[in-house]
C-alpha positions, -999 to 999 in steps of 0.1 A, spaced: -50 575 25 -31 600 12 -18 609 -26 20 616 -34 10 655 -32 -4 651 5 -40 651 -3 -63 628 5 -66 602 -20 -100 580 -21 -104 546 -16 -122 540 -49 -89 559 -66 -76 524 -67 -102 511 -89 -109 543 -111 -76 563 -113 -46 543 -120 -32 540 -153 -36 506 -157 -55 477 -179 -80 471 -146 -90 511 -143 -95 513 -180 -119 484 -174 -136 497 -145 -141 528 -163 -154 511 -196 -178 492 -172 -192 523 -154 -197 538 -188 -221 504 -195 -241 515 -166 -250 547 -184 -227 570 -161 -207 600 -176 -170 604 -164 -177 638 -150 -204 621 -125 -184 599 -111 -143 601 -113 -125 619 -87 -158 617 -65 -168 603 -32 -181 566 -41 -211 557 -13 -222 525 -8 -260 526 -1 -267 493 18 -302 485 15 -322 463 35 -354 464 17 -380 439 4 -414 431 -5 -418 409 29 -402 428 57 -430 454 67 -403 475 87 -384 481 59 -410 484 30 -404 520 25 -366 519 23 -367 517 -15 -378 555 -14 -356 564 16 -327 553 -3 -335 576 -33 -336 604 -5 -302 595 6 -291 594 -34 -302 625 -35 -281 643 -8 -249 622 -19 -255 636 -55 -262 673 -40 -228 670 -19 -204 663 -48 -204 625 -42 -214 594 -66 -240 569 -46 -245 531 -56 -272 514 -41 -266 476 -26 -294 454 -20 -284 430 13 -303 404 33 -334 414 50 -339 403 83 -378 403 87 -384 396 125 -422 386 114 -413 362 88 -381 347 90 -378 314 107 -368 296 128 -355 335 139 -335 364 122 -312 359 147 -298 330 135 -288 353 100 -278 383 120 -241 373 116 -245 365 78 -258 399 73 -226 412 91 -206 392 72 -225 404 39 -220 439 48 -182 437 58 -173 418 26 -193 439 1 -180 473 17 -144 456 18 -147 441 -19 -157 475 -38 -149 505 -48 -161 523 -16 -153 553 3 -182 558 25 -213 538 37 -250 543 42 -267 518 62 -304 511 59 -318 493 88 -340 492 120 -360 459 123 -343 443 154 -312 425 139 -308 451 109 -289 474 130 -266 454 150 -257 431 118 -248 464 96 -230 480 121 -209 450 130 -201 442 93 -192 480 91 -173 482 122 -148 455 106 -144 475 76 -140 511 92 -151 536 65 -167 565 75 -202 557 79 -236 570 85 -270 547 98 -303 557 88 -330 545 109 -362 527 95 -383 548 118 -414 537 140 -445 527 126 -476 549 132 -497 541 165 -520 513 163 -558 515 169 -587 494 181 -622 505 192 -609 536 213 -578 519 222 -541 530 212 -524 496 206 -484 489 205 -476 464 182 -459 434 196 -471 443 235 -507 444 225 -507 415 205 -492 390 237 -517 409 256 -549 405 233 -539 369 225 -540 359 261 -575 377 264 -583 354 235 -570 324 252 -587 328 286 -619 332 265 -624 373 271 -628 381 236 -635 364 204 -626 358 166 -644 392 155 -623 414 179 -590 393 166 -598 403 129 -602 434 137 -571 437 161 -554 421 131 -562 452 108 -557 480 135 -523 466 154 -494 475 127 -510 503 101 -480 516 86 -443 510 72 -420 508 98 -409 488 129 -425 485 163 -433 519 179 -431 504 215 -398 504 231 -389 471 214 -358 460 202 -358 479 170 -364 512 187 -338 501 213 -311 495 192 -318 524 167 -316 546 198 -283 528 207 -273 538 178 -279 569 178 -262 573 213 -230 557 195 -229 589 172 -236 570 142 -270 585 130 -281 624 126 -294 638 160 -328 627 166 -328 602 134 -338 569 155 -373 583 164 -389 601 134 -421 582 125 -412 561 93 -438 579 70 -433 613 82 -415 635 56 -390 646 82 -378 606 79 -374 616 41 -354 647 51 -330 629 73 -322 602 49 -315 631 25 -296 649 51 -275 616 59 -265 613 23 -253 651 24 -234 643 55 -217 609 44 -195 628 17 -184 652 42 -172 625 64 -152 610 34 -137 641 26 -126 644 66 -117 606 67 -137 601 97 -140 567 99 -163 546 123 -137 537 146 -133 572 157 -168 571 166 -170 534 181 -151 544 211 -155 524 245 -169 556 260 -194 554 230 -205 521 239 -205 530 276 -229 557 266 -251 536 243 -256 508 276 -265 538 299 -289 550 271 -303 513 268 -312 511 304 -324 546 308 -349 537 281 -361 505 297 -355 490 264 -350 454 252 -331 426 268 -317 419 235 -297 449 232 -274 433 258 -265 405 233 -260 429 205 -239 457 219 -216 430 233 -214 419 198 -210 453 183 -181 465 210 -164 432 202 -163 441 162 -152 479 172 -123 466 194 -141 473 228 -145 449 256 -183 452 269 -197 425 294 -224 416 314 -213 432 342 -209 466 325 -247 466 322 -254 455 360 -234 482 368 -247 509 347 -285 498 354 -279 505 396 -271 540 386 -297 545 358 -329 556 363 -355 549 338 -372 581 324 -391 569 290 -426 564 299 -429 541 269 -444 508 267 -438 478 274 -411 493 302 -432 523 306 -470 523 310 -487 549 286 -470 562 253 -453 554 219 -425 560 200 -443 587 183 -453 604 215 -414 599 225 -402 617 195 -422 646 195 -416 648 231 -381 657 224 -367 619 211 -333 609 220 -318 645 223 -345 653 247 -337 620 268 -299 624 267 -301 662 281 -318 649 314 -286 626 319 -259 643 308 -238 636 341 -242 599 330 -228 605 294 -193 610 282 -200 649 263 -166 652 246 -168 623 221 -175 631 185 -206 619 163 -213 621 126 -232 655 129 -208 674 157 -172 676 168 -189 665 206 -217 651 217 -220 680 243 -224 704 209 -248 682 195 -270 682 229 -270 718 234 -303 728 217 -320 695 230 -353 702 247 -378 680 266 -417 693 257 -435 666 277 -421 659 312 -447 627 316 -433 611 282 -395 621 294 -395 621 329 -374 644 351 -348 624 377 -371 633 404 -401 616 389 -386 585 373 -406 558 359 -382 534 380 -352 543 404 -329 519 384 -321 509 347 -349 482 335 -324 451 330 -311 429 356 -280 407 355 -284 373 376 -255 350 387 -260 319 404 -253 280 400 -283 280 368 -266 308 351 -228 308 362 -222 329 329 -249 352 335 -287 355 324 -310 389 321 -343 399 332 -364 428 322 -381 435 358 -392 467 349 -420 448 326 -428 423 352 -452 418 381 -433 431 414 -447 407 434 -422 383 415 -391 402 422 -384 377 447 -397 344 446 -396 306 451 -411 278 433 -412 242 419 -399 236 382 -418 225 353 -397 217 327 -400 218 289 -371 201 267 -382 222 236 -403 248 222 -427 222 205 -431 203 234 -443 233 257 -465 244 232 -483 208 228 -489 206 266 -487 238 283 -526 239 287 -525 201 300 -544 205 337 -528 170 344 -491 191 347 -512 208 379 -491 241 372 -503 269 394 -493 305 396 -461 295 420 -444 273 398 -414 280 375 -421 272 339 -385 262 323 -378 261 287 -345 248 277 -333 237 241 -337 272 230 -304 291 232 -278 302 203 -268 263 191 -301 247 208 -327 269 191 -311 273 168 -303 307 167 -319 314 200 -356 321 191 -378 348 206 -393 318 230 -385 333 263 -420 349 268 -438 313 274 -476 314 274 -496 313 308 -514 279 310 -547 289 298 -565 277 331 -547 304 350 -553 328 325 -592 323 330 -582 327 370 -569 360 361 -534 350 364 -511 373 340 -476 367 351 -455 340 363 -415 334 366 -404 319 333 -367 307 327 -348 300 295 -318 301 276 -340 318 246 -344 355 242 -375 375 242 -392 402 220 -385 437 234 -418 440 229 -427 415 254 -430 416 293 -435 396 323 -411 377 347 -390 364 320 -354 351 332 -334 351 297 -302 342 278 -290 318 304 -255 311 299 -241 283 289 -269 272 273 -285 237 280 -275 227 246 -239 225 256 -244 209 287 -252 241 310 -268 237 343 -303 242 327 -299 208 309 -298 194 347 -331 205 359 -359 184 364 -399 189 370 -402 192 407 -368 210 418 -373 244 434 -357 276 419 -348 306 439 -353 340 418 -339 371 435 -336 401 414 -325 425 443 -297 401 450 -290 396 413 -292 352 420 -310 330 404 -306 293 415 -316 256 412 -319 247 452 -306 212 444 -275 197 464 -241 200 440 -238 160 444 -268 155 429 -263 179 400 -227 160 394 -245 129 390 -272 143 368 -242 159 345 -224 130 344 -253 110 329 -260 141 303 -255 131 264 -253 161 241 -284 166 217 -281 154 182 -264 175 159 -295 192 136 -275 207 104 -253 182 88 -241 211 62 -246 242 52 -248 274 68 -268 260 94 -234 237 102 -210 264 98 -234 286 125 -230 255 151 -195 251 149 -186 289 153 -215 308 171 -207 318 206 -229 320 239 -254 347 251 -225 365 275 -204 373 247 -226 382 218 -235 351 201 -213 360 171 -188 339 152 -157 332 167 -134 341 138 -156 372 133 -154 384 167 -118 378 173 -89 406 167 -69 406 134 -62 425 101 -77 420 70 -59 437 39 -79 456 16 -79 438 -17 -57 446 -44 -77 465 -71 -51 468 -100 
């Protein structure tokens, strides 16, 4: 906002700079905090939103990184204030952090709106924290910089380099198959995750922080810096320096989060062979920025974007530290400039073109050239059909190619607990040709759409050497997971979607090339089943769970709350 002399007036001036009782009180209480007038009056106030906690291993180092951000803010002439916000620990929070993504977004929005804040630095990285923070910040539209938590160091076990998540699933199946025992599992527990930071595979965390960098809200190369590298500390300090300049320029988040930016983020996610979770989150983030993004946008992009990142699980070999030193996201983007909108701004440069000018790739096997891709098209396909009329997704790049076209009889599980208790029961007669179906695990049914989608393969099949089969659900799966897992079926079974009508023995046909998923049952029979279907009982009678169930949208529209996703103005508070 502009002052009477035409100069830019800080938003925090409403709290500190007016001649009234409230400003007198605000200044007095700031003295109570121990600050001198010259330390803050007239300076850009920067909120540092920190998702650190003692039970979030992905963010356990962010307490120190917040100090580095403060150092940068002070150096640039700003006034930093650190705010603790909800931590969404993918490892520990149940039933799923996805249930609380929108809660963190609300907290972010209301905190930034209600305090004397001129700009924000957001510290996050573990899966849901990146979209939650950016969704809330987009709704407020202040100058904003995102500081990714960074990937952890590679794991090690008996000469093998381990990728968190991906190798967890792999070796747990080996244990279920009887190929490794308790001693090996104990060693794996100590070698799988050996430093602070999020998963160092191209899982959801790395995918979404890369998407944030592609959107232009991080410093160049920030998304892949290992969490414990000293460069990560320097990046945090540089982000503190940069946010003060952005406040002085009045460069708000809406100037960055354009339709072109989201198109480039989609291109980035697909070219990285990234997590299917990015589909839901980017759709939700775009809606908060007033940009319409749909499943069809992902499918169109997937058909023209090659996968160039040879990073597990979509790639075969490398991890995020390799990706970083091969050139990181700037290097990756420098290989697809014709697919990007290069004249849009970022937090660091006037244009993306300028930002990518110095980018180089130092290892052509980690970040492939266009003539030698990991895959010819993007790693995620969007499916349609009578089983998923509003869409479903599959990360086919991380699945057995023989299953890209498959027809088989369904084995249906009504909920995850039942599936866990019975999946290994030989009396079910499950073969490698069956299609495993899980329902009751969507946005409302989960609740919160847990990462149940990588259904376990029955033990007897594992012992026969089977490592993949078609699995279908209205759930999500971890970005570190793999296999022919059809996910995000919309509408979900809990609200009466077609998945609720499937019975064991029904034939299902998957055809990824044709982007089709069909239940091979006559429409007349489906109509009879639909007429007999009754909604499940209400799970939450009060509290946040009840609010969630009443307002959550479906997967194809981002799983946001309807009252947050809709357009509409929210006035700044009166601070006088």
